C-alpha positions as CSV (number, residue, x, y, z in Angstrom):
1,X,0.5,-13.3,-19.7
2,X,3.4,-12.1,-17.5
3,X,6.1,-9.6,-18.5
4,X,9.2,-8.6,-16.7
5,X,10.6,-5.0,-16.5
6,X,13.0,-3.7,-19.2
7,X,16.3,-2.1,-18.4
8,X,14.9,1.4,-18.1
9,X,12.3,0.1,-15.6
10,X,14.9,-1.8,-13.5
11,X,16.9,1.4,-13.3
12,X,13.8,3.2,-12.1
13,X,13.3,0.6,-9.4
14,X,16.8,1.3,-8.1
15,X,16.5,5.1,-8.3
16,X,13.0,5.6,-7.1
17,X,11.3,5.2,-3.7
18,X,9.3,2.0,-2.9
19,X,5.8,1.0,-2.4
20,X,4.3,0.2,0.9
21,X,4.5,2.2,2.8
22,X,6.8,4.5,0.8
23,X,6.2,6.9,-2.0
24,X,7.9,8.8,-4.8
25,X,10.3,11.5,-3.7
26,X,9.1,13.9,-6.3
27,X,6.5,16.7,-5.8
28,X,4.0,16.1,-8.6
29,X,0.5,17.6,-8.9
30,X,0.6,15.7,-12.2
31,X,3.3,13.4,-13.4
32,X,5.5,15.0,-16.0
33,X,5.1,13.9,-19.6
34,X,8.8,13.5,-20.1
35,X,9.3,11.3,-17.0
36,X,11.3,8.1,-17.5
37,X,9.1,5.5,-19.2
38,X,8.9,1.9,-18.3
39,X,9.7,-0.3,-21.2
40,X,7.5,-3.3,-21.8
41,X,9.3,-6.2,-23.4
42,X,7.9,-8.0,-26.4
43,X,7.9,-11.6,-25.0
44,X,4.4,-12.7,-24.0
45,X,1.8,-15.4,-23.3
46,X,-1.9,-14.6,-23.5
47,X,-5.2,-15.8,-22.1
48,X,-8.6,-15.0,-23.4
49,X,-9.2,-13.5,-26.8
50,X,-10.0,-9.8,-26.2
51,X,-7.7,-6.8,-26.4
52,X,-5.2,-7.3,-23.6
53,X,-5.8,-5.4,-20.4
54,X,-2.3,-4.4,-19.3
55,X,-1.9,-4.7,-15.5
56,X,1.0,-3.7,-13.3
57,X,1.5,-5.9,-10.2
58,X,4.2,-6.5,-7.6
59,X,5.3,-9.8,-6.0
60,X,3.5,-9.0,-2.8
61,X,0.1,-9.4,-1.2
62,X,-1.4,-6.7,-3.5
63,X,-0.3,-8.6,-6.7
64,X,-1.0,-12.1,-5.5
65,X,-4.8,-12.2,-6.3
66,X,-4.1,-11.1,-9.9
67,X,-1.4,-13.7,-10.3
68,X,-3.6,-16.3,-8.7
69,X,-6.5,-15.5,-11.0
70,X,-4.2,-15.6,-14.0
71,X,-2.7,-19.0,-13.1
72,X,-6.1,-20.5,-12.3
73,X,-7.8,-19.4,-15.5
74,X,-10.3,-16.9,-13.9
75,X,-9.7,-14.2,-16.5
76,X,-10.0,-16.8,-19.3
77,X,-13.4,-17.8,-17.8
78,X,-14.4,-14.2,-18.0
79,X,-13.4,-14.0,-21.7
80,X,-10.7,-11.5,-20.8
81,X,-7.1,-11.2,-21.9
82,X,-4.8,-10.0,-19.1
83,X,-1.2,-9.1,-19.6
84,X,0.7,-8.6,-16.3
85,X,3.9,-6.6,-15.9
86,X,6.0,-7.2,-12.8
87,X,7.4,-4.3,-10.8
88,X,9.3,-4.3,-7.6
89,X,8.0,-1.0,-6.2
90,X,5.2,1.6,-6.6
91,X,7.1,4.6,-8.1
92,X,7.8,3.0,-11.5
93,X,4.2,1.8,-11.6
94,X,3.1,5.4,-11.4
95,X,5.4,6.3,-14.3
96,X,4.1,3.5,-16.4
97,X,0.5,4.6,-15.8
98,X,1.4,8.2,-16.7
99,X,3.0,7.0,-19.9
100,X,-0.2,5.0,-20.7
101,X,1.9,1.8,-20.8
102,X,-0.5,0.2,-18.2
103,X,-4.3,0.2,-18.1
104,X,-4.6,-1.0,-14.5
105,X,-2.2,-1.1,-11.6
106,X,-1.9,-2.7,-8.2
107,X,0.1,-0.7,-5.7
108,X,0.5,0.6,-2.2
109,X,0.8,4.0,-0.6
110,X,2.7,5.4,-3.7
111,X,-0.7,5.2,-5.4
112,X,-1.5,8.6,-3.9
113,X,0.8,10.3,-6.5
114,X,-1.3,8.8,-9.4
115,X,-4.6,9.7,-7.7
116,X,-3.4,13.3,-7.2
117,X,-3.0,13.8,-11.0
118,X,-6.7,13.4,-11.6
119,X,-5.9,10.9,-14.4
120,X,-6.9,7.7,-12.6
121,X,-9.8,6.2,-10.6
122,X,-9.4,4.1,-7.5
123,X,-11.3,0.8,-8.1
124,X,-10.7,-1.3,-5.0
125,X,-8.8,-1.9,-1.9
126,X,-6.9,-5.3,-2.0
127,X,-5.1,-6.0,1.2
128,X,-4.6,-4.1,4.5
129,X,-1.2,-2.6,5.0
130,X,-1.3,-3.9,8.6
131,X,1.7,-4.4,10.9
132,X,2.7,-0.8,10.8
133,X,3.2,1.1,14.0
134,X,5.7,2.6,16.4
135,X,8.1,0.5,18.5
136,X,10.1,1.5,21.5
137,X,12.4,-0.4,24.0
138,X,10.5,-1.8,26.9
139,X,12.2,0.5,29.5
140,X,11.1,3.6,27.6
141,X,9.0,6.0,29.7
142,X,6.4,6.0,26.9
143,X,5.3,2.5,28.0
144,X,4.4,3.8,31.5
145,X,1.3,5.6,30.4
146,X,-1.6,4.0,28.5
147,X,-4.9,5.3,27.3
148,X,-4.0,9.0,27.6
149,X,-5.4,9.8,24.2
150,X,-9.2,10.0,24.1
151,X,-10.8,6.9,22.7
152,X,-7.5,5.1,22.3
153,X,-7.3,2.8,25.4
154,X,-4.6,0.6,23.9
155,X,-2.2,3.3,22.8
156,X,0.8,4.1,25.0
157,X,2.4,7.5,25.7
158,X,1.6,10.9,26.9
159,X,2.8,14.4,26.1
160,X,5.2,14.3,29.0
161,X,6.7,10.9,28.2
162,X,7.0,11.5,24.4
163,X,8.3,15.0,24.3
164,X,12.0,15.2,23.5
165,X,12.3,11.7,22.2
166,X,14.0,10.7,19.0
167,X,11.9,8.9,16.3
168,X,13.5,7.0,13.5
169,X,11.3,6.8,10.3
170,X,11.5,7.1,6.5
171,X,10.6,10.7,5.6
172,X,7.9,11.1,3.0
173,X,6.4,7.7,3.7
174,X,3.4,6.4,5.7
175,X,5.8,5.9,8.6
176,X,6.3,9.6,8.9
177,X,2.5,10.1,8.6
178,X,2.3,7.6,11.5
179,X,4.6,9.6,13.7
180,X,3.0,12.9,13.0
181,X,-0.5,11.7,13.7
182,X,0.7,9.9,16.9
183,X,2.1,13.2,18.1
184,X,-1.2,15.0,17.2
185,X,-3.1,12.5,19.3
186,X,-1.1,13.5,22.3
187,X,-1.3,17.3,21.6
188,X,2.3,17.5,20.3
189,X,3.8,18.3,17.0
190,X,7.1,17.5,15.2
191,X,9.0,20.4,16.9
192,X,8.4,18.6,20.3
193,X,10.5,15.6,19.2
194,X,13.5,14.8,17.0
195,X,12.7,12.9,13.8
196,X,15.6,11.2,12.1
197,X,15.3,10.0,8.5
198,X,16.5,6.4,7.7
199,X,15.3,3.9,5.1
200,X,13.5,1.0,6.7
201,X,16.2,-1.6,6.7
202,X,18.9,0.8,7.9
203,X,16.5,2.2,10.5
204,X,15.9,-1.2,12.0
205,X,19.6,-1.9,12.1
206,X,20.3,1.4,13.8
207,X,17.5,1.0,16.3
208,X,18.8,-2.4,17.2
209,X,22.2,-0.9,17.7
210,X,20.9,1.5,20.3
211,X,20.2,4.6,18.2
212,X,17.0,6.5,18.6
213,X,14.2,6.1,21.2
214,X,11.4,5.0,18.9
215,X,11.0,3.7,15.4
216,X,8.1,3.8,13.0
217,X,8.2,0.8,10.7
218,X,6.3,-2.2,9.3
219,X,6.8,-5.9,8.6
220,X,9.3,-7.5,8.2
221,X,11.4,-4.8,9.9
222,X,9.1,-4.7,12.9
223,X,9.9,-8.4,13.4
224,X,13.6,-7.5,13.4
225,X,13.2,-4.9,16.2
226,X,10.8,-7.1,18.1
227,X,13.4,-9.9,18.0
228,X,15.7,-7.6,19.9
229,X,13.1,-6.9,22.6
230,X,11.2,-3.8,21.2
231,X,7.5,-3.4,22.0
232,X,4.8,-1.6,20.1
233,X,3.5,1.6,21.7
234,X,0.9,2.3,19.0
235,X,-0.5,0.9,15.8
236,X,-0.8,2.9,12.5
237,X,-4.6,2.6,12.8
238,X,-4.8,4.1,16.3
239,X,-2.4,6.9,15.5
240,X,-4.0,7.9,12.2
241,X,-7.6,7.0,12.8
242,X,-7.8,5.0,9.6
243,X,-6.5,1.8,7.9
244,X,-4.2,1.9,5.0
245,X,-4.7,-0.5,2.1
246,X,-2.9,-1.6,-1.0
247,X,-5.1,-0.7,-4.0
248,X,-6.2,-1.3,-7.6
249,X,-6.6,1.8,-9.8
250,X,-7.1,2.4,-13.5
251,X,-6.6,5.2,-16.0
252,X,-9.7,7.3,-16.6
253,X,-9.7,6.5,-20.3
254,X,-9.8,2.8,-19.5
255,X,-12.6,3.3,-17.1
256,X,-14.6,5.3,-19.7
257,X,-13.9,3.0,-22.7
258,X,-13.5,-0.5,-21.2
259,X,-15.8,-0.6,-18.2
260,X,-17.1,-4.1,-19.1
261,X,-13.5,-5.4,-19.1
262,X,-12.8,-3.8,-15.8
263,X,-15.9,-5.4,-14.2
264,X,-14.7,-8.8,-15.5
265,X,-11.2,-8.1,-14.2
266,X,-12.5,-7.2,-10.7
267,X,-14.9,-10.1,-10.7
268,X,-11.9,-12.5,-11.3
269,X,-9.6,-10.7,-8.8
270,X,-12.3,-10.6,-6.2
271,X,-12.9,-14.3,-6.7
272,X,-9.1,-14.9,-6.1
273,X,-9.2,-12.7,-3.0
274,X,-12.0,-14.8,-1.6
275,X,-9.8,-17.9,-2.0
276,X,-6.6,-16.4,-0.6
277,X,-8.4,-14.5,2.1
278,X,-10.3,-17.5,3.5
279,X,-7.9,-20.4,3.0
280,X,-4.6,-19.9,4.8
281,X,-3.0,-23.0,3.5
282,X,-3.7,-22.1,-0.2
283,X,-2.5,-18.5,0.4
284,X,0.7,-19.7,2.1
285,X,1.6,-22.3,-0.5
286,X,0.8,-20.0,-3.5
287,X,2.3,-16.8,-2.1
288,X,5.6,-18.3,-0.9
289,X,6.1,-20.1,-4.2
290,X,5.3,-17.1,-6.4
291,X,7.2,-14.6,-4.2
292,X,10.3,-16.9,-4.4
293,X,10.0,-17.1,-8.2
294,X,10.1,-13.3,-8.2
295,X,13.1,-13.1,-5.9
296,X,11.4,-12.6,-2.6
297,X,12.0,-15.5,-0.2
298,X,9.7,-15.8,2.8
299,X,10.1,-18.3,5.6
300,X,7.1,-19.9,7.4
301,X,7.2,-17.3,10.2
302,X,7.4,-14.3,7.9
303,X,4.5,-15.6,5.8
304,X,2.4,-16.4,8.9
305,X,2.9,-12.8,10.1
306,X,2.1,-11.4,6.7
307,X,-1.3,-13.2,6.7
308,X,-2.0,-11.6,10.1
309,X,-0.9,-8.2,9.1
310,X,-2.3,-8.1,5.5
311,X,-5.7,-9.6,5.4
312,X,-7.6,-9.4,2.1
313,X,-10.6,-7.3,1.5
314,X,-13.2,-10.1,1.1
315,X,-16.9,-9.7,0.7
316,X,-17.2,-10.1,4.4
317,X,-15.0,-7.0,4.9
318,X,-16.8,-5.0,2.2
319,X,-20.1,-5.7,4.0
320,X,-18.8,-4.8,7.5
321,X,-20.1,-1.7,9.2
322,X,-16.6,-0.3,9.7
323,X,-15.2,-0.6,6.2
324,X,-15.0,2.5,4.0
325,X,-13.4,2.2,0.6
326,X,-10.1,4.2,0.2
327,X,-10.7,6.0,3.5
328,X,-7.0,6.7,4.2
329,X,-6.2,8.3,0.9
330,X,-7.6,11.8,1.6
331,X,-5.7,12.1,4.9
332,X,-2.6,10.7,3.3
333,X,-2.9,13.1,0.4
334,X,-3.2,16.0,2.8
335,X,-0.1,14.8,4.7
336,X,1.9,14.8,1.4
337,X,0.7,18.4,0.8
338,X,1.9,19.4,4.2
339,X,5.4,18.0,3.6
340,X,5.6,19.6,0.1
341,X,5.3,16.4,-2.0
342,X,1.9,17.4,-3.5
343,X,0.4,20.7,-4.6
344,X,-2.6,21.8,-2.5
345,X,-5.0,21.8,-5.4
346,X,-4.3,18.1,-6.1
347,X,-6.4,17.1,-3.0
348,X,-9.5,17.7,-5.0
349,X,-8.3,15.1,-7.5
350,X,-7.9,12.7,-4.6
351,X,-11.4,13.4,-3.3
352,X,-12.8,12.8,-6.8
353,X,-10.9,9.6,-7.5
354,X,-13.2,7.0,-5.9
355,X,-15.2,4.8,-8.2
356,X,-16.8,2.0,-6.3
357,X,-19.4,1.2,-9.1
358,X,-17.1,-1.3,-10.9
359,X,-16.4,-3.2,-7.7
360,X,-20.1,-3.1,-6.7
361,X,-21.1,-4.6,-10.0
362,X,-18.4,-7.3,-9.8
363,X,-19.2,-8.3,-6.2
364,X,-22.9,-7.4,-5.9
365,X,-22.0,-5.6,-2.7
366,X,-22.9,-2.0,-1.8
367,X,-19.6,-0.3,-1.0
368,X,-19.3,2.7,1.4
369,X,-17.1,5.6,0.1
370,X,-15.6,8.5,2.1
371,X,-18.1,11.2,2.9
372,X,-17.6,14.5,1.1
């Protein structure tokens, strides 16, 4: 079943910050009980015969496997009833989880604010939030030095070439995290440069108009600046030392009382991820059609780049030596503490949020989790 947002939720989408790689602008160690609630409309269609599992998704790579599983009867085959609710960004998903209007959610970097409450468990990574990084104009001195940072031969820049430059990014999001970690790799900090806050679309327009020296952004805005000649000086992964993923998480109460249903859910979603992650034509056709139905129109070039930037976490990825489940979340949580968006004691909640057991049972793969 699919549901659309009610009026209150649509207002929340307009008022609150977005998903990947954004975050809520509030400073919660726990989401307030009286926060604006997301209204769930009464119209519905159901599959399966069990009590509905209420799942919040977005019309993006993170939500596509759930929608694909729904349309292709995977949940029904598991004997599971799934009720999907469509959101346009991550902040209202956090509110709906806090209000117990959702059981499970699929979201991006904004997930950190739910994890910090200690009221949810992280169940799985879905798709890489690739394509993030920092771009400069080709004549920028940053591009004259490469491999200065130890162990990062592909990253451009040095303390001398970066110091004093102006970076455009969206404060409080993973793009700011990207900039600060890039500076750290070169022995600098934020006082050595100027950081200018702009939302992603406005930032790309300003950079293309000649403002700033560098911009931290992600697709599709990276394509906009590249079209005007910008070049990438570093990736998010090189700057931060980790990969950021869009994720699936569930309320603790649901994990405790409906574990079997969550295993069925993850088995169906993982099955969909295998299809979408290994068949480009199926992913392109399905995603472009569903995105368009939900008001997000992709052309062929944008979809092709998304498939490069946002690969799915298939069994092959889970079994790889380099993959660690939810690895970026602790560092990203500490970043939000440092900028005042999370309380310091909430990091313990983030460190205790990882529950790979449901994914392991669903996929029959041993999953590595962050070391304590």
